[in-house]
C-alpha positions in Angstrom: 42.5 -14.3 26.8 43.2 -18.0 26.1 46.8 -19.1 25.2 45.1 -20.8 21.8 44.8 -20.1 19.4 48.2 -19.4 18.6 47.9 -16.9 15.7 45.9 -14.1 14.8 45.4 -15.9 11.4 43.7 -18.7 13.1 41.3 -16.3 15.5 39.9 -14.5 12.6 39.3 -17.9 10.9 37.7 -19.5 13.5 35.4 -15.5 14.2 34.8 -15.6 10.6 33.3 -19.3 10.6 31.2 -18.8 13.5 29.9 -15.3 11.7 29.4 -17.4 8.7 27.2 -19.7 10.2 25.2 -17.2 12.4 24.2 -15.1 9.1 23.5 -18.4 7.2 20.9 -19.1 9.6 19.6 -15.8 10.6 18.7 -15.6 6.6 16.7 -18.4 6.8 14.8 -17.6 9.6 14.4 -14.1 8.5 12.4 -15.0 5.3 10.7 -18.2 7.3 9.3 -15.3 9.5 8.6 -12.4 7.1 6.4 -14.7 5.1 5.0 -16.4 7.7 4.0 -13.5 9.4 2.8 -11.9 5.3 0.8 -15.0 5.3 0.1 -15.5 9.0 -1.5 -12.3 9.8 1.2 -11.6 12.3 3.4 -8.6 13.0 4.7 -9.9 15.7 7.0 -12.5 13.2 7.5 -9.2 10.5 8.9 -7.8 13.5 11.1 -10.2 14.6 12.0 -11.2 10.8 13.3 -7.4 10.4 15.5 -8.2 13.7 17.1 -11.2 11.9 17.3 -9.2 8.7 18.5 -6.6 10.8 21.2 -9.4 11.8 22.2 -10.1 8.6 23.4 -7.2 7.3 25.1 -6.3 10.3 26.8 -9.8 9.8 27.8 -9.0 6.4 29.2 -5.6 7.3 31.4 -7.4 10.0 32.6 -10.1 7.9 33.7 -7.7 5.1 35.6 -5.4 7.9 37.1 -8.6 9.0 38.7 -8.8 5.9 39.6 -5.1 5.9 41.3 -5.9 9.1 43.8 -8.5 8.5 45.3 -6.2 5.4 49.0 -5.4 6.3 49.8 -2.0 7.6 50.7 0.6 4.6 52.4 3.8 4.4 49.0 5.7 5.1 47.8 3.2 8.0 51.0 2.3 9.8 49.1 0.9 12.5 46.9 -1.7 10.2 43.5 -1.5 9.3 42.0 -3.2 12.4 39.5 -0.3 13.1 37.5 -0.9 10.0 35.2 -3.5 12.4 34.6 -0.6 14.7 33.5 2.4 12.3 31.7 -0.9 10.0 29.5 -1.6 13.4 28.4 1.8 14.4 27.3 2.7 11.1 25.1 -0.9 11.2 24.1 0.3 15.0 22.7 3.2 13.2 20.7 1.6 10.8 19.4 -0.9 13.1 18.0 1.5 15.5 16.5 3.8 12.2 14.7 0.4 10.8 13.1 -1.0 14.5 11.4 2.7 15.0 10.0 2.3 11.6 8.9 -0.5 12.4 7.8 0.0 15.8 5.9 2.9 14.4 4.1 0.5 12.5 3.1 -1.7 15.1 1.8 1.6 17.2 -0.3 2.2 14.0 -1.9 -1.6 13.7 -3.3 -1.7 17.5 -6.6 0.2 16.4 -6.8 -2.2 13.3 -9.0 -5.6 13.2 -7.3 -8.2 11.7 -7.3 -11.8 11.1 -6.2 -14.1 14.2 -3.1 -15.7 13.0 -3.0 -19.6 12.2 -1.7 -21.9 14.9 1.4 -22.7 12.3 2.7 -19.6 13.4 3.3 -20.9 17.1 5.7 -23.4 15.2 7.7 -20.8 13.5 7.9 -18.6 16.6 8.9 -21.6 18.6 11.1 -23.0 16.4 13.0 -19.9 16.5 13.6 -19.4 20.1 15.6 -23.2 20.0 17.7 -22.5 17.2 18.6 -18.6 18.4 18.9 -19.9 22.2 21.6 -23.2 20.6 23.3 -20.5 18.6 23.8 -18.5 21.7 25.7 -21.4 23.5 27.4 -22.0 20.1 29.1 -18.6 20.0 29.5 -18.3 23.8 32.1 -21.3 23.7 33.6 -19.9 20.6 34.4 -16.2 21.7 35.4 -17.7 25.3 38.1 -20.2 23.5 39.4 -17.2 21.0 39.0 -14.7 23.4 36.8 -12.2 21.0 34.3 -10.0 22.9 32.9 -9.7 19.4 31.5 -12.9 18.8 30.3 -12.9 22.8 28.2 -9.7 22.5 27.0 -11.6 19.3 25.7 -15.0 20.9 24.4 -12.4 23.7 22.4 -11.1 20.5 21.1 -14.5 20.0 19.9 -14.8 23.2 17.9 -11.2 23.0 16.2 -12.8 20.0 15.7 -15.8 21.9 14.0 -14.1 24.0 12.0 -11.7 21.3 10.7 -15.0 19.9 9.7 -15.6 23.1 7.7 -12.9 23.4 5.9 -13.3 19.6 4.7 -17.0 21.0 3.4 -15.4 23.9 1.2 -13.0 21.7 0.4 -15.5 19.2 -0.6 -18.0 22.1 -2.9 -15.2 23.8 -4.6 -14.6 19.9 -5.7 -18.6 19.8 -6.6 -18.6 23.1 -8.5 -15.7 23.7 -9.5 -14.7 20.3 -10.5 -11.1 18.9 -10.1 -9.7 22.4 -6.2 -10.2 22.6 -5.9 -9.2 19.2 -3.7 -6.1 20.5 -1.0 -8.7 21.8 0.7 -9.5 18.1 1.6 -5.8 18.3 2.6 -5.5 22.1 4.6 -8.3 21.2 6.2 -6.7 18.1 6.7 -3.5 20.5 8.9 -5.8 22.9 11.0 -7.0 19.4 12.0 -3.1 18.7 12.2 -2.0 22.2 15.5 -5.3 22.6 16.5 -4.4 18.9 16.9 -0.2 19.7 18.5 -1.7 22.8 20.9 -3.7 21.1 21.7 -1.1 18.2 22.8 1.4 20.8 24.9 -1.0 23.0 26.0 -1.9 19.8 26.8 1.6 19.3 28.6 2.4 22.5 30.7 -0.3 22.4 32.0 0.3 18.8 32.3 4.1 19.5 34.6 3.3 22.7 36.9 1.2 20.4 37.0 4.2 18.3 38.0 6.5 21.2 40.8 3.9 22.3 39.2 3.3 25.5 41.1 1.0 28.0 40.8 -2.3 27.6 38.9 -4.7 30.1 40.8 -4.8 33.3 40.9 -8.9 33.0 42.9 -8.4 29.8 44.7 -5.8 31.1 45.7 -7.9 34.0 46.9 -10.9 32.4 49.2 -9.0 29.6 50.9 -7.0 32.9 51.1 -10.3 34.7 52.8 -11.9 31.8 55.3 -9.1 31.2 56.0 -9.3 34.9 57.7 -12.7 34.7 60.0 -12.0 31.7 63.4 -11.9 33.2 65.1 -9.0 33.9 61.9 -7.2 34.4 61.4 -5.3 38.0 58.1 -4.0 37.3 55.5 -2.6 35.4 55.6 0.8 35.7 52.4 1.6 33.2 50.2 -0.3 30.8 47.6 0.8 28.5 45.9 -1.7 26.5 43.6 -0.7 23.9 41.1 -2.5 21.8 40.8 -2.3 17.5 38.6 -4.7 16.2 39.1 -8.6 17.4 42.9 -7.3 18.2 44.4 -5.0 20.3 48.1 -2.6 20.6 49.6 -2.4 24.1 52.1 0.1 25.0 54.0 -0.9 28.4 56.7 0.9 30.5 58.9 -1.9 32.4 61.4 -1.0 35.0 64.7 -2.7 34.6 68.0 -2.6 37.1 69.3 1.2 36.2 72.9 0.0 36.2 72.1 -2.2 33.1 73.9 -1.2 29.8 71.5 0.3 26.8 72.1 -2.8 25.1 71.2 -5.1 28.0 68.0 -3.3 28.3 67.0 -3.4 24.5 67.1 -7.1 24.7 64.5 -7.3 27.7 62.8 -4.9 26.2 62.1 -6.9 22.8 62.8 -10.3 25.0 58.8 -8.8 26.4 57.5 -7.7 23.0 58.3 -11.4 21.8 57.0 -13.0 25.1 53.9 -11.0 24.7 53.2 -11.2 20.8 53.7 -15.2 21.5 51.5 -15.7 24.4 48.6 -13.5 23.3 47.4 -14.1 19.6 44.8 -11.1 19.8 48.2 -8.8 20.6 48.6 -6.4 16.6 51.7 -4.9 18.6 53.5 -4.0 21.7 55.4 -1.0 22.4 57.6 -1.0 24.9 59.5 1.5 27.1 62.4 1.1 29.5 62.3 3.0 33.0 64.7 2.9 35.8 63.9 0.3 38.6 63.6 2.5 41.8 63.0 0.7 45.5 60.5 3.1 46.4 58.0 2.4 43.5 57.3 -1.2 44.8 54.1 -1.5 45.9 53.0 1.8 43.9 50.0 1.2 41.5 51.2 -0.3 38.3 48.7 0.4 35.6 47.5 3.4 34.0 49.3 5.7 36.5 50.9 9.0 35.1 54.2 9.3 35.7 57.0 12.5 34.7 59.1 11.4 31.4 
């Protein structure tokens, strides 16, 4: 995770800003593609419009979840409300998959039907969609790397997937314009490509949100950075165990540090608090850190230090 922004509030603000921008553009594209698909007799554009509308719904839910996630802990939720994003994302994923399968069924039924050749302006809609989606991908990748937000980076790759879907629609429409009625199947084929991409994105979203709710260990790079920062704190001899779980945009860390076995309880307590303060300061996405002290034993040097089981 990068050192900036320095506060979780700034992180949430930047991520929400990127989400609002994506929502506005997806809503505009969804309406344009839906109208263009209906008037231009292109089911590929209609399927792509469903894709954009699904992105709008998921973004609205995520934005609501971000607001809930920032609520402070209370008596019923002592760990805060950061799991709201994971719960919302898993439900949205199911909705996206169901809607995609419905569109796919409609596309299969249309394969045997004859319909008008889409006008040339439908190609311009598909081409513009490629440019806009690819631009959103690059913008959100930069925001995700700057804030350390895996959610925004994942959303950026969703825009890259949308750009590829738009390319498939463009190729399908171009095939129809060049080949005429003999290539009418290309529009439905393009829509099925879009459906497969939507289902894949929905499954990936569900898996990532489910993993979050199951307290899966954070990415190795994140764990390694936190460990390296803790070991640099004065008085820390070794990091004996480190668990980091992701919850929404934030993380919770449980760390066992080893200190000189001859320190007083007060001295060890001071080092533990120093570790916690340093980690919360250096990593904006860390919501809380639980520090446990262990006596340092020379034989532990060189032993595995992340996630190693020990006797208490």
